[in-house]
Structures are given as C-alpha cells and as structure tokens.
C-alpha positions as CSV (number, residue, x, y, z in Angstrom):
1,M,71.5,40.4,41.4
2,K,69.7,39.3,38.3
3,K,66.2,37.8,38.7
4,F,65.5,34.2,37.7
5,D,62.1,32.6,37.2
6,K,60.8,30.0,39.6
7,L,62.1,27.1,37.5
8,T,65.7,28.4,37.6
9,A,67.5,28.5,40.9
10,D,69.9,31.4,41.7
11,P,73.3,30.3,40.5
12,N,75.1,32.1,43.3
13,Y,73.0,30.2,45.9
14,L,73.7,26.9,44.1
15,Q,77.4,27.7,44.1
16,S,77.3,28.4,47.8
17,L,75.6,25.1,48.5
18,A,78.2,23.3,46.5
19,A,81.0,25.0,48.4
20,S,79.6,24.0,51.8
21,P,82.5,22.3,53.7
22,R,80.3,19.9,55.7
23,T,78.5,18.0,52.9
24,S,79.6,15.6,50.1
25,V,78.6,17.1,46.8
26,W,78.3,15.9,43.2
27,V,78.1,18.8,40.8
28,S,77.0,18.5,37.2
29,A,78.3,21.7,35.7
30,S,78.1,22.8,32.1
31,A,80.9,24.8,30.5
32,G,81.1,28.4,31.8
33,T,79.0,27.8,34.9
34,G,81.8,28.7,37.4
35,K,83.0,25.3,38.4
36,T,86.5,26.5,39.0
37,K,85.1,29.2,41.4
38,V,83.1,26.5,43.2
39,L,86.2,24.4,43.6
40,T,88.2,27.4,44.9
41,D,85.4,28.4,47.3
42,R,85.1,24.8,48.5
43,V,88.8,24.7,49.5
44,L,88.7,28.1,51.1
45,S,85.6,27.1,53.1
46,L,87.4,23.9,54.3
47,L,90.5,25.9,55.4
48,L,88.3,28.5,57.2
49,T,86.6,25.7,59.2
50,G,90.0,24.6,60.5
51,I,90.9,21.8,58.1
52,K,94.7,21.5,57.7
53,P,95.9,22.1,54.1
54,Q,97.6,18.7,53.9
55,R,94.4,16.9,54.7
56,I,92.7,18.3,51.5
57,L,93.4,16.5,48.2
58,C,92.4,18.2,45.0
59,L,92.7,16.1,41.9
60,T,92.6,18.0,38.6
61,F,92.8,16.8,35.0
62,T,95.8,18.8,33.8
63,R,98.9,20.5,35.4
64,A,97.6,23.8,34.0
65,A,94.3,23.4,35.9
66,A,96.2,22.5,39.1
67,A,98.4,25.6,38.8
68,E,95.3,27.8,38.0
69,M,93.5,26.6,41.0
70,E,96.4,27.0,43.4
71,F,97.0,30.5,42.1
72,R,93.4,31.5,42.7
73,I,93.4,30.1,46.2
74,L,96.7,31.9,47.2
75,D,95.5,35.1,45.5
76,R,92.3,35.1,47.6
77,L,94.2,34.3,50.8
78,G,96.7,37.1,50.0
79,Q,93.9,39.5,49.5
80,W,92.3,38.5,52.9
81,T,95.5,39.5,54.7
82,M,95.3,43.1,53.5
83,A,91.5,43.7,53.0
84,E,89.6,46.2,55.0
85,D,87.7,44.7,58.0
86,S,84.3,45.5,56.6
87,V,85.2,44.1,53.1
88,L,86.6,40.9,54.6
89,R,83.7,40.3,56.9
90,K,81.3,40.7,53.9
91,E,83.3,38.3,51.7
92,L,83.5,35.7,54.5
93,S,79.8,35.9,55.2
94,D,79.0,35.5,51.5
95,L,81.3,32.5,51.3
96,L,80.1,30.6,54.4
97,G,76.5,31.9,54.4
98,S,76.7,32.8,58.1
99,S,77.7,35.7,60.3
100,M,81.3,36.1,61.3
101,H,82.9,35.6,64.7
102,D,86.2,37.0,65.7
103,D,88.1,33.6,65.7
104,L,87.0,32.9,62.1
105,F,88.0,36.5,61.1
106,Q,91.5,36.1,62.6
107,R,91.9,32.7,61.0
108,A,91.2,34.2,57.6
109,R,93.9,36.8,58.2
110,Q,96.4,34.1,59.0
111,L,95.6,31.4,56.4
112,F,97.9,32.8,53.7
113,A,101.0,32.4,56.0
114,H,99.7,29.1,57.3
115,V,99.3,27.6,53.8
116,L,102.8,28.9,52.8
117,D,104.3,27.2,55.8
118,T,102.7,23.9,55.0
119,P,105.3,21.4,53.9
120,G,104.8,20.8,50.2
121,G,102.2,23.5,49.9
122,M,98.6,22.9,48.8
123,N,97.9,19.4,47.9
124,I,96.5,20.2,44.4
125,Q,97.8,18.0,41.6
126,T,96.8,15.7,38.7
127,I,95.9,12.1,39.6
128,H,99.0,11.0,37.8
129,A,101.2,13.3,39.9
130,F,99.5,12.0,43.1
131,C,100.0,8.4,42.1
132,Q,103.7,9.1,41.3
133,S,104.2,10.7,44.7
134,L,102.4,7.7,46.3
135,L,104.7,5.2,44.6
136,G,107.7,7.3,45.4
137,R,107.0,7.0,49.1
138,F,106.0,3.3,49.0
139,P,107.9,1.7,46.1
140,L,108.5,-1.7,47.7
141,E,105.0,-2.1,48.9
142,A,103.8,-1.2,45.4
143,G,106.2,-3.6,43.7
144,V,108.2,-1.1,41.8
145,S,111.9,-0.3,41.9
146,P,112.8,2.3,44.6
147,H,114.8,4.3,42.0
148,F,112.1,4.1,39.3
149,S,111.9,6.9,36.6
150,L,108.8,8.0,34.8
151,M,108.9,7.5,31.1
152,E,108.3,10.2,28.6
153,E,105.8,9.5,25.8
154,R,108.7,9.3,23.2
155,D,110.6,6.8,25.3
156,S,107.5,4.7,25.7
157,Q,106.9,4.7,21.9
158,E,110.5,3.6,21.2
159,M,110.3,0.8,23.8
160,L,107.0,-0.4,22.3
161,I,108.7,-0.6,18.9
162,S,111.5,-2.6,20.4
163,A,109.0,-4.9,22.1
164,R,107.2,-5.4,18.8
165,E,110.4,-6.4,17.0
166,K,111.2,-9.0,19.7
167,L,107.6,-10.3,19.5
168,F,108.1,-10.8,15.7
169,N,111.4,-12.6,16.2
170,R,109.8,-15.0,18.7
171,A,107.0,-15.8,16.4
172,R,109.3,-16.3,13.4
173,S,111.6,-18.6,15.3
174,G,108.8,-21.0,16.1
175,A,109.7,-21.0,19.8
176,D,106.2,-19.9,20.7
177,K,103.6,-21.9,18.7
178,N,100.6,-20.0,20.1
179,L,102.2,-16.6,19.3
180,A,103.1,-17.8,15.8
181,N,99.5,-19.0,15.1
182,A,98.0,-15.8,16.5
183,L,100.3,-13.7,14.3
184,A,99.4,-15.8,11.2
185,N,95.7,-15.5,12.0
186,V,95.7,-11.7,12.4
187,T,97.9,-11.0,9.4
188,A,95.5,-13.1,7.3
189,H,92.8,-10.5,8.0
190,I,94.7,-7.3,7.6
191,H,97.0,-5.6,5.1
192,E,100.7,-5.4,5.9
193,T,100.6,-1.6,5.8
194,K,97.8,-1.5,8.5
195,F,99.4,-4.0,10.8
196,P,101.8,-1.5,12.5
197,D,98.8,0.7,13.2
198,L,96.9,-2.2,14.7
199,L,99.8,-2.9,17.1
200,A,100.0,0.8,17.9
201,D,96.3,0.9,18.8
202,L,96.9,-2.1,21.1
203,A,99.8,-0.4,22.8
204,H,97.8,2.8,23.1
205,E,95.0,0.9,24.9
206,R,97.4,-1.2,27.0
207,G,95.8,0.0,30.2
208,R,92.4,-1.2,29.2
209,L,93.9,-4.5,27.8
210,R,95.8,-5.1,31.1
211,R,92.6,-4.5,33.2
212,L,90.7,-6.9,31.0
213,I,93.3,-9.6,31.4
214,N,93.6,-9.1,35.1
215,S,89.8,-9.2,35.6
216,F,89.7,-12.8,34.2
217,G,93.0,-13.9,35.8
218,N,95.0,-14.5,32.6
219,I,94.7,-14.4,28.8
220,A,93.3,-18.0,28.8
221,G,90.4,-16.8,31.0
222,V,89.6,-14.0,28.6
223,I,89.7,-16.3,25.6
224,S,87.5,-18.8,27.3
225,N,84.9,-16.2,28.1
226,I,85.0,-14.9,24.5
227,E,84.4,-18.5,23.2
228,S,81.6,-18.9,25.7
229,L,80.0,-15.6,24.7
230,M,80.2,-16.6,21.0
231,S,79.0,-20.2,21.6
232,V,82.3,-21.5,20.1
233,K,84.3,-24.6,21.1
234,S,88.0,-24.1,21.7
235,T,88.8,-26.9,19.2
236,E,86.8,-25.3,16.3
237,T,88.3,-23.4,13.4
238,I,86.7,-21.7,10.5
239,E,87.8,-24.6,8.3
240,S,86.4,-27.2,10.6
241,V,83.0,-25.5,10.6
242,I,82.7,-25.7,6.8
243,E,84.2,-29.2,6.8
244,E,81.5,-30.5,9.3
245,A,78.8,-28.8,7.3
246,S,79.9,-30.5,4.1
247,K,79.9,-34.1,5.6
248,N,77.1,-36.5,4.7
249,K,76.2,-37.1,8.3
250,N,75.3,-33.5,8.7
251,L,73.1,-33.1,5.7
252,N,70.1,-35.1,4.4
253,E,71.4,-36.3,1.0
254,P,68.5,-38.7,0.2
255,K,65.9,-36.0,0.6
256,L,68.0,-33.5,-1.3
257,R,68.1,-36.0,-4.2
258,L,64.3,-36.1,-4.1
259,A,64.2,-32.3,-4.3
260,I,66.6,-32.4,-7.3
261,L,64.1,-34.6,-9.1
262,A,61.3,-32.2,-8.3
263,L,63.4,-29.2,-9.6
264,S,64.1,-31.0,-12.8
265,E,60.4,-30.8,-13.6
266,G,60.2,-27.1,-13.1
267,N,61.2,-24.1,-15.2
268,E,64.7,-23.1,-16.4
269,K,65.7,-21.6,-13.0
270,D,64.5,-24.7,-11.1
271,I,66.5,-27.0,-13.4
272,I,69.7,-24.9,-13.0
273,R,69.2,-24.8,-9.2
274,G,68.8,-28.6,-9.2
275,Q,71.9,-29.1,-11.3
276,R,74.0,-26.9,-9.0
277,I,72.8,-28.9,-5.9
278,Q,73.5,-32.2,-7.6
279,A,77.0,-31.1,-8.7
280,W,77.9,-30.2,-5.1
281,L,76.5,-33.5,-3.7
282,D,78.3,-35.5,-6.4
283,E,81.8,-34.2,-5.5
284,P,82.3,-34.8,-1.7
285,E,86.0,-34.2,-1.9
286,T,85.5,-30.6,-3.2
287,R,82.5,-29.7,-1.1
288,M,84.6,-27.5,1.3
289,D,86.1,-25.5,-1.6
290,T,82.7,-24.9,-3.2
291,F,80.6,-24.5,-0.1
292,F,79.9,-20.8,-0.5
293,N,78.9,-21.2,-4.1
294,Y,76.5,-23.9,-2.9
295,A,75.2,-21.5,-0.2
296,N,74.5,-18.9,-2.8
297,I,71.8,-21.3,-4.2
298,F,69.8,-20.8,-0.9
299,L,70.8,-17.4,0.5
300,T,70.9,-13.8,-0.7
301,D,73.8,-11.5,0.0
302,F,75.4,-13.9,2.4
303,N,78.7,-12.0,2.0
304,N,77.1,-9.0,3.7
305,R,76.6,-8.5,7.4
306,T,72.9,-9.5,7.1
307,F,71.6,-12.1,4.7
308,N,68.3,-14.0,4.2
309,I,67.0,-17.2,2.8
310,R,65.7,-16.7,-0.8
311,N,62.0,-16.1,-1.2
312,T,61.6,-18.7,-3.9
313,L,63.6,-22.0,-3.7
314,I,61.3,-23.9,-6.0
315,T,58.4,-22.9,-8.2
316,K,54.8,-24.2,-7.9
317,P,54.9,-26.3,-11.1
318,A,57.9,-28.3,-9.8
319,L,56.1,-29.0,-6.5
320,K,53.3,-30.9,-8.1
321,K,55.2,-34.2,-8.2
322,A,57.0,-33.7,-4.9
323,P,55.1,-31.4,-2.4
324,D,57.7,-32.1,0.3
325,A,60.5,-30.5,-1.8
326,A,59.8,-27.0,-0.5
327,N,60.3,-28.1,3.1
328,I,63.4,-30.1,2.2
329,L,65.0,-27.0,0.5
330,A,63.9,-24.7,3.3
331,D,65.5,-26.9,5.9
332,E,68.7,-27.1,4.0
333,A,68.6,-23.3,3.5
334,L,68.2,-22.8,7.3
335,R,71.0,-25.3,8.0
336,I,73.4,-23.4,5.7
337,Q,72.3,-20.0,7.2
338,Q,73.1,-21.3,10.7
339,T,76.4,-22.7,9.5
340,I,77.5,-19.4,8.1
341,L,76.4,-17.5,11.2
342,H,78.4,-20.0,13.3
343,W,81.3,-19.8,10.9
344,R,81.3,-16.0,11.5
345,S,81.2,-16.5,15.2
346,V,84.2,-18.8,15.1
347,G,86.1,-16.3,12.9
348,V,85.4,-13.4,15.3
349,A,86.3,-15.5,18.4
350,K,89.5,-16.8,16.9
351,S,90.6,-13.4,15.5
352,T,89.8,-11.6,18.7
353,S,91.7,-14.3,20.7
354,S,94.7,-14.0,18.4
355,L,94.6,-10.3,18.7
356,L,94.5,-10.6,22.5
357,I,97.4,-13.1,22.5
358,L,99.5,-10.6,20.4
359,G,98.5,-7.8,22.8
360,D,99.4,-9.8,25.9
361,A,102.8,-10.8,24.4
362,L,103.5,-7.3,23.4
363,L,102.6,-6.0,26.9
364,A,104.7,-8.7,28.6
365,E,107.8,-7.8,26.5
366,Y,107.2,-4.1,27.1
367,Q,106.8,-4.7,30.8
368,A,110.0,-6.7,30.9
369,Q,112.0,-4.0,29.3
370,K,110.5,-1.4,31.7
371,E,111.4,-3.4,34.7
372,A,114.9,-4.1,33.4
373,N,115.4,-0.3,33.1
374,A,113.5,0.7,36.3
375,L,111.0,2.6,34.3
376,I,107.2,3.1,34.6
377,D,104.8,4.8,32.3
378,Y,101.6,6.8,33.0
379,D,99.4,3.8,32.9
380,D,101.6,2.1,35.4
381,L,101.2,5.0,37.8
382,I,97.4,4.4,38.0
383,L,97.6,0.6,37.9
384,R,100.3,0.3,40.6
385,A,98.7,3.0,42.8
386,G,95.3,1.3,42.5
387,E,96.8,-2.1,43.5
388,L,98.6,-0.5,46.4
389,L,95.5,1.2,47.8
390,N,93.4,-1.9,47.3
391,R,95.6,-4.2,49.4
392,K,93.4,-5.3,52.2
393,G,94.1,-3.2,55.4
394,F,96.9,-1.4,53.7
395,A,95.4,1.8,52.4
396,P,94.7,3.5,55.8
397,W,98.3,3.1,56.9
398,V,99.6,4.3,53.6
399,L,97.5,7.4,53.6
400,F,98.3,8.1,57.2
401,K,102.0,7.9,56.6
402,L,101.7,10.2,53.6
403,D,100.6,13.3,55.5
404,G,98.6,12.3,58.5
405,G,95.6,11.2,56.4
406,I,93.2,12.7,53.9
407,D,89.8,13.9,55.0
408,H,88.5,15.7,52.0
409,I,88.9,14.9,48.3
410,L,87.9,17.2,45.4
411,V,87.8,15.8,41.9
412,D,87.8,18.2,39.0
413,E,86.8,17.4,35.3
414,A,85.3,14.1,36.6
415,Q,83.9,13.2,33.2
416,D,87.5,12.6,32.0
417,T,88.3,10.2,34.8
418,S,88.9,6.6,33.6
419,P,87.6,3.5,35.4
420,A,91.1,2.8,36.6
421,Q,91.4,6.3,38.0
422,W,88.0,6.0,39.7
423,G,89.4,2.8,41.3
424,V,92.1,4.9,42.9
425,I,89.6,7.5,44.2
426,E,87.3,4.8,45.4
427,A,90.2,3.3,47.4
428,L,91.1,6.7,48.8
429,T,87.6,7.2,50.1
430,E,87.1,3.7,51.5
431,E,87.6,4.8,55.1
432,F,85.5,8.0,54.6
433,F,82.2,6.3,55.2
434,A,83.4,3.6,57.7
435,G,81.4,5.3,60.5
436,S,82.0,7.7,63.4
437,G,85.5,7.8,64.9
438,A,87.4,7.0,61.8
439,H,88.2,10.7,61.2
440,E,88.5,13.7,63.5
441,T,86.0,15.6,61.3
442,T,83.3,14.4,58.9
443,P,85.2,13.5,55.7
444,T,83.7,14.7,52.4
445,I,83.9,13.9,48.7
446,F,83.4,16.7,46.1
447,V,83.1,15.8,42.4
448,V,82.5,18.3,39.6
449,G,82.1,17.3,35.9
450,D,79.9,17.4,32.9
451,V,79.1,14.0,31.2
452,K,78.3,15.8,28.0
453,Q,82.0,16.6,27.7
454,S,83.1,13.0,28.0
455,I,82.4,12.1,24.4
456,Y,86.1,12.1,23.4
457,S,87.0,9.7,26.2
458,F,90.2,11.3,27.2
459,Q,92.6,8.9,28.9
460,G,90.1,6.1,28.5
461,A,87.3,8.0,30.3
462,D,83.9,6.3,30.3
463,P,80.6,8.2,30.6
464,V,79.0,5.0,32.0
465,A,81.6,4.9,34.8
466,F,80.8,8.6,35.6
467,G,77.1,7.7,36.3
468,R,78.1,4.5,38.1
469,M,80.4,6.4,40.5
470,K,77.7,9.0,41.2
471,S,75.4,6.1,42.3
472,F,78.2,4.5,44.3
473,F,79.0,7.7,46.3
474,T,75.3,8.4,46.8
475,K,74.8,5.0,48.4
476,Q,78.0,5.2,50.5
477,V,77.3,8.7,51.9
478,H,73.7,7.8,52.7
479,N,74.7,4.5,54.4
480,A,77.1,6.4,56.6
481,G,74.4,8.8,57.7
482,Q,76.1,11.8,56.1
483,T,74.7,14.6,54.0
484,W,74.7,14.1,50.2
485,R,73.9,16.9,47.8
486,P,73.7,16.5,44.0
487,I,73.7,20.0,42.4
488,D,73.2,20.9,38.7
489,L,74.8,24.1,37.6
490,S,73.3,25.1,34.3
491,V,73.5,28.9,34.3
492,S,76.4,30.0,32.1
493,F,78.3,33.2,32.9
494,R,80.3,32.9,29.7
495,S,77.9,32.8,26.7
496,T,74.9,34.8,25.7
497,E,71.3,33.7,25.0
498,A,71.8,33.4,21.2
499,I,74.7,31.0,21.6
500,L,73.1,28.8,24.3
501,S,69.7,28.6,22.7
502,S,71.3,27.5,19.4
503,V,73.2,24.7,21.3
504,D,70.0,23.6,23.0
505,A,68.0,23.6,19.7
506,V,70.6,21.4,18.0
507,F,71.1,18.9,20.7
508,N,67.4,18.5,21.4
509,L,66.8,17.3,17.8
510,P,65.9,13.5,17.7
511,G,69.0,11.4,17.7
512,I,71.5,14.2,18.0
513,A,72.3,13.8,21.7
514,D,72.4,10.0,21.7
515,G,75.2,9.0,24.0
516,V,75.5,12.5,25.5
517,I,72.5,12.6,27.8
518,S,70.2,9.9,29.2
519,D,67.0,8.9,27.5
520,G,64.1,11.2,28.1
521,Q,66.3,14.2,29.2
522,N,66.7,17.5,27.3
523,I,69.7,19.8,27.3
524,K,68.8,23.2,28.7
525,H,71.3,26.0,29.3
526,E,70.4,29.1,31.2
527,T,72.4,32.3,30.7
528,W,73.4,35.0,33.2
529,R,74.0,37.5,30.4
530,R,70.3,37.6,29.4
531,D,70.2,41.2,28.2
532,E,73.3,41.0,26.1
533,G,73.2,40.5,22.3
534,G,74.5,37.6,20.3
535,L,74.3,36.3,16.8
536,V,74.8,32.8,15.3
537,E,75.6,32.6,11.6
538,L,75.3,29.3,9.7
539,W,77.4,29.0,6.6
540,P,77.1,26.5,3.9
541,P,80.0,24.0,3.7
542,V,82.9,24.8,1.6
543,V,83.4,21.9,-0.8
544,A,86.1,21.1,-3.4
545,R,85.5,22.5,-6.8
546,S,85.7,20.4,-9.9
547,S,88.6,21.4,-12.3
548,D,89.3,20.7,-15.9
549,P,91.8,17.9,-16.6
550,P,95.2,19.2,-17.7
551,T,96.1,19.1,-21.4
552,A,97.9,15.9,-22.2
553,W,101.7,16.3,-22.9
554,K,101.5,20.0,-22.1
555,P,105.0,21.4,-21.3
556,P,105.3,22.4,-17.6
557,V,105.6,26.1,-18.2
558,E,103.1,27.3,-15.6
559,R,102.0,26.2,-12.1
560,I,98.6,24.7,-11.9
561,R,97.0,25.4,-8.5
562,G,94.8,22.7,-7.1
563,D,91.6,23.6,-5.2
564,A,92.0,23.9,-1.4
565,P,88.6,24.2,0.3
566,Q,90.3,24.9,3.7
567,T,92.2,27.9,2.2
568,R,89.0,29.3,0.7
569,L,87.3,28.9,4.0
570,A,90.1,30.7,5.8
571,R,89.8,33.6,3.3
572,L,86.0,33.7,3.8
573,I,86.5,33.9,7.6
574,A,89.1,36.6,7.3
575,G,86.9,38.5,4.9
576,R,84.0,38.4,7.3
577,I,86.2,39.7,10.1
578,N,87.5,42.4,7.9
579,R,83.9,43.6,7.2
580,M,83.2,43.6,10.9
581,L,86.1,45.9,11.5
582,Q,85.8,48.1,8.4
583,D,82.0,48.6,8.9
584,K,82.6,49.3,12.6
585,E,80.0,46.7,13.6
586,V,78.9,47.3,17.2
587,L,79.8,45.0,20.1
588,E,76.5,45.4,22.0
589,A,77.9,43.9,25.2
590,K,80.3,46.9,25.5
591,A,78.5,49.5,23.3
592,R,81.5,50.1,21.1
593,A,82.9,49.0,17.7
594,I,84.3,45.5,17.4
595,E,88.1,45.3,17.8
596,P,90.5,42.5,16.7
597,G,91.0,41.5,20.3
598,D,87.3,40.8,20.7
599,I,87.4,37.9,18.2
600,M,88.4,34.3,19.0
601,I,88.6,31.6,16.3
602,L,88.1,28.1,17.6
603,V,89.2,25.1,15.6
604,R,88.7,21.3,16.2
605,R,92.4,20.5,15.7
606,R,95.6,22.4,15.0
607,T,96.0,21.5,11.3
608,G,97.3,23.5,8.3
609,F,93.9,25.3,8.5
610,V,95.2,27.4,11.4
611,E,98.2,28.6,9.3
612,D,95.8,29.5,6.5
613,I,93.6,31.6,8.8
614,V,96.6,33.5,10.2
615,R,98.0,34.1,6.7
616,S,94.6,35.3,5.4
617,L,94.2,37.7,8.4
618,K,97.7,39.1,7.9
619,E,97.1,39.6,4.2
620,L,94.2,41.9,5.2
621,D,96.4,43.7,7.8
622,I,94.2,42.4,10.7
623,R,96.1,42.1,13.9
624,V,96.3,38.5,15.0
625,A,98.1,36.8,17.9
626,G,99.2,33.9,15.7
627,V,99.6,30.3,16.4
628,D,99.9,29.6,20.2
629,R,101.7,26.3,19.8
630,M,104.3,25.1,17.3
631,V,106.7,22.2,16.8
632,L,110.0,23.9,17.3
633,T,112.0,21.5,15.1
634,E,109.6,22.1,12.2
635,Q,110.2,25.9,12.0
636,L,112.3,27.0,9.1
637,A,114.7,29.1,11.1
638,V,115.4,26.2,13.5
639,M,115.8,23.7,10.6
640,D,118.4,26.1,9.0
641,L,120.3,26.3,12.3
642,I,120.2,22.5,12.7
643,A,121.4,22.0,9.1
644,F,124.2,24.5,9.6
645,G,125.3,22.8,12.9
646,Q,125.3,19.4,11.1
647,F,127.4,20.8,8.3
648,L,130.0,22.2,10.8
C-alpha cells in the first residue's frame, strides 16, 4: 500500500466507501481513478447482500461500456466459483469491509450460476436501450405504435430532408401565411448556401427544441415569452420601429430647428452637422430610408454591437447664442440610441420567432412521417419514456410490471446525461425516497461522473444539470432519512506525476478553466504512480510556410507541391518516435528500452492527419497498428469491387 499525506485520502478506502451497497453515493471521478472498478464492486456488493440481479439497473453511456461492465462482473463471479477458500474469503472481506460468514461465502460461490439463470441476464444497458425496452413493453400507454421500429441515423436524415422539402412547398403555395412569413424573414438574414445547414442544426437539436415548446405549451407561448423578454410588442416590426421614430410626434422638431440655427454659427463641422439635420427634417417622406444616415450624425459605430453618443455634438462657439442647443442635441442622440437598441431587440425577437416557427413546422412534418411509418428516433425514446414515467401514479406500476421493480440504480458517465435523460432517471427514483415500506430493502442511487468532461455536451448534456441533479438527490436522500455520501476520487492510477502536474498547472491559470470548474476551486490531481518517471514536451505550432507565386503562363511540366503543415507535423512526430527507438531511450516505469507498443498517439479527430502519421511511421519502418476505424465504402479496393459489380 502506498502512503498518502494527511490531505489525501487512501483511494482504495474511498473506492470501498463508494461501493458500499447500503448508501446512496455521488462520485466525482477524474479520468483514470478507477470508476469502472467502483461500479463493478458496487454491483457485486449488492448481489452479495441478496439483491436480485433484475432489481439492479445500470445505465451506461455506450454499448461498449455496458458490455465491458457486464464482462467484468461475470468474470469476477466466475473466478469466485473456482477460487481457493482463503483467497475468496480475503477478496470478499476487502470488498465488503467486514468479516465473512458461511452464508455469504456460499452465496458468492453460487452467484455466477444465479446471474446466468436470471431471465434477460444482468440489467446493464444504455439509457436509450432501457427506454426502448420500456416502450416495447408499454407501447399503448406511451402513445407509440405497438410494432414501432427504431430509426437508424441515416433514415432519420433522409426523412428530415423530405420533411424540409414539404415545408418549403407549403410556404411557397401560400397555404400557411405564418410559415411563409417566417421563411421570408429567416432567408433575409442568411445566405442561401447556409440555409440547409441552419435547418440541419435545428433538426439536430430537435430534442431541445421540442422540450422548449412543450415547456411553454405551444409555439405561441414560446414566442410570447421571447417578446416579453425583449420588451417587444407582437405588432411591432423592424420597419415600424424606424417609421415611428421618424414621425413628427415622436421628435421635437421646433427645438431641433433652434439647434440648427446654433450650429450654423459654429465651425465648418457644426455647419455641416446642422445642414444634415435640416435635410432630414425637410424630407418627411424619405426619413425612413435615410434614418441611419441621420443617426450617424449623433452616434459612433452604431453598426457595431456596441455604440456610443458622440463626445461633441456642438462646439462652444456655436453655443454662445443658444446655450440649450447642447441639451437638445443630447436628447435627440439619446432618443436615436434607444430607437436603434429597440430596433435590434425587435429584429432579434422576430428572427428568433421565425426560426422557431420553421423548427416547429419541420418537427411536426417529421413527426407525421414517423408516425405514418411506425418509426421513432433516439430522441423519441427518451421523450416518450419520460412522459410515460411521469404520468401520475403510473410509474410504480410500469416498473413493477417490468421485472418486479427496481431498487438500485447506477448511472455511469453522468456528466454526459442530458436534462431529458435526467428526467427519466428522476422518474425512476421517485418512489425510492417515499418512506419506509415502499421497498423490501433500502433503495439506493449511485452516480459517477466528472463535470470537467462535460465540455463537449454529448447528446445535449448540460454541466449545470449535473450540479442541479446532485443537489436534488442530496435533498431527496436526506429527507427520506437515508445515508448520502458524496465522494471525490482524484487519485489517478493511469498517469504519472509529470502528466498530471502539467494538467493542473495549465487549468489553474486564470480564465483557462472557466466553465469547467466552479469559481474559487482549483483542479488538483493526485497520482498513484508517484515514483515513476514522466516527461512533457511542448512543441511550437507547425504553421503554413509562405511560398513563391508560380511563374505566369509557365507550361505545366512539373508538379508544384503545396505546403501541408499537418504532413510536416506527422513527419516530425514519426521522427521523434524513431529517435526514441534508435537511441534506445529507457522506459523508466519498466526499466527497459522503449518499444513501438509502448507508444500511443492521441488525436482530437480522425482526419487526414491520422493517415499522414501512419504513412510517416511506415516510411521509417516503425511498426504501427494503423487506423482502427475506416469508412468501408471509401477504401480503394472496395470502390474497385463496387465499380466492377456496377459494370457487370
């Protein structure tokens, strides 16, 4: 056992606390701190205390994670059936933190067969898979077709394109005036090449859009709240704002005429300013068209997001004959400033409303096509399951009919759980904290995640919702008189001190961790591998090189290679790895020379850069596993076979 200072708790002890089967636990676990082990130990502890496998629900983020967890559990249970008595007793004591009695020992021997005999096996699945099974059992209660099918992503995209075309046809035909106006408003603000991307973004966020509309009852409720938020009247338009501001009743023309006389006694700039104001006042029928030119007399940079009233609207010599002119011009400047701010508010409100009308119509058409074909998509799984479980007095009966009820829920990668998914989990646990007698054993909730990893917002995840749900479960467990235990796992078993200290140093710089951690907190990682070496190298960025322009009218007799920074970077990385291998640099953790299998290259995305790295490594005869994922139809050999088949 490695020694830790007083400020750092023993990670094995913290893991055993998190795995305790009788307490509800919220685990904040950084990468590499053993959260999968904690999840596995938690399930094993529950099984050992007599909880039936079907009454434990493990919700994971991916199918791969679910399969990994199930494999680990069955592997441990299989080892228990054959382990020596002394070895098994020691492992069970470490797991439960208590001495073994014969009944518990015998149960551990039999658990493997017991789990295998459980109908459906271990209840470990993604939240989408759970919701799909729930809707499959209760389709009529959930309002879906009994023979529904789950759409693949490609089918969903094709149906959205079809829905978009029907939406355009409705708008062009004039059958729906609101839709036609909304389409005209949106297309006036965006280039035609960007419009399909805009609709694609709306479709991608259809789950959030649908939740927004449902929260206000309908699209009219959403628009009303937007207008209220922006202090905009429903009858206002961007044209009407300028029109009202240009009318005599809304400006003080007599006083402005006095200011013009004062300006005429000033310097050249004063005279020009007065002439421009007079020209605008003298042409009432064109005031709307020239309003922003008029506004430029009083404001600076009003086309930018922030703009101000000009410091000097009239010079001191011009004020001698009309001291009130400064106040008159300042009041007019303030009126114009407020007019433009309100004009912007109206524009934002109307554009947002138009966008929502388009999104609502798109979703309605898309939903109609899905219902006609008895199809649902992944967003529907969460939405429909949430509605089913939130029907008053319905959830307990539904869960009981599923498999006799659920007493223990474990949520993995909780930072990637969206608000709608949290709604499903909240509904599942509603009866957990209803008081004694609701369950045979004390129900528990176990959540593990790392809010720092929620910055990419997978599946609409929201870091704010992560913190809100922690507060929610804290309150629920305490109100029920049950034990609640928040645990922070910060000791990494994966990385060395050099790596983790570098991460801490970067993220504790001012402003770097904004949105990742709460104000006033610092990121601090501990490492289990304290005595092992490590090295962090910082390289300068590889930027594009400037090249000479080609000779005009030069015959194309040679290939001119353009500069590719990513290719140069790939060669630099391959060269660095080659020096490690050729110079037999020592891997201190294992006291031997570095081998190709010790090296892992991590990239942000699978782009052409990956192919450049693999090619560069192979050119240096360095063994490399290659790309672990490919699009089959983009491989040259497959394309040749397809072309040959089409020819035949």
